[in-house]
C-alpha positions as CSV (number, residue, x, y, z in Angstrom):
1,X,11.9,15.2,0.9
2,X,10.5,18.8,0.9
3,X,6.8,19.4,1.0
4,X,5.1,22.6,-0.2
5,X,1.6,24.1,-0.6
6,X,0.2,26.5,-3.2
7,X,-2.9,28.7,-3.0
8,X,-3.4,29.5,-6.6
9,X,-5.7,29.9,-9.6
10,X,-7.7,27.3,-11.3
11,X,-5.1,26.5,-14.0
12,X,-2.5,25.0,-11.6
13,X,-4.0,21.5,-11.2
14,X,-3.9,21.1,-15.0
15,X,-0.1,21.1,-15.1
16,X,0.9,17.8,-16.8
17,X,3.4,17.0,-14.1
18,X,0.9,17.3,-11.3
19,X,-0.4,14.0,-10.0
20,X,-3.4,14.4,-7.7
21,X,-3.6,11.6,-5.1
22,X,-6.6,12.6,-3.0
23,X,-8.9,15.5,-2.2
24,X,-9.9,16.6,1.3
25,X,-12.7,19.0,2.3
26,X,-11.6,21.2,5.2
27,X,-13.8,23.0,7.7
28,X,-12.0,25.9,9.3
29,X,-13.4,28.2,12.1
30,X,-14.4,30.5,9.3
31,X,-16.3,27.9,7.2
32,X,-15.3,25.5,4.4
33,X,-12.3,26.4,2.2
34,X,-13.1,27.7,-1.3
35,X,-12.4,24.2,-2.7
36,X,-11.2,20.9,-1.4
37,X,-7.4,20.6,-0.7
38,X,-5.7,18.6,-3.5
39,X,-2.9,16.4,-2.2
40,X,-0.5,15.1,-4.7
41,X,3.0,15.2,-6.3
42,X,4.6,17.7,-8.6
43,X,8.0,16.9,-10.0
44,X,8.4,14.1,-7.4
45,X,7.7,16.5,-4.5
46,X,4.8,16.1,-2.0
47,X,2.4,19.1,-2.4
48,X,-1.0,20.4,-1.4
49,X,-3.0,22.8,-3.6
50,X,-6.0,25.0,-2.8
51,X,-7.9,26.5,-5.7
52,X,-8.7,30.0,-4.4
53,X,-11.7,30.4,-6.7
54,X,-13.1,26.9,-6.3
55,X,-13.2,24.1,-8.8
56,X,-16.0,25.7,-10.7
57,X,-14.6,29.2,-10.5
58,X,-17.7,30.5,-8.7
59,X,-16.1,32.2,-5.7
60,X,-15.7,35.9,-6.5
61,X,-12.6,37.8,-5.2
62,X,-14.6,39.7,-2.6
63,X,-15.3,36.4,-0.8
64,X,-11.8,35.0,-0.9
65,X,-9.5,34.4,2.1
66,X,-12.3,34.4,4.7
67,X,-12.1,30.6,5.2
68,X,-8.8,30.0,3.3
69,X,-6.7,31.9,5.8
């Protein structure tokens, strides 16, 4: 089975076919990611999603990709 990951906007987790199984907060050498990683399934494929603006959409573009890289 293929696995994939998406770094995307806040609307992606709201797709009806996406089933979120668990969340994991990740600490990188640059700090915490903008949001917890969401592990789940989309169309029967294992996937991981990172919301680049955070769950509450409070991370401005000028602060993106510092810890998400």
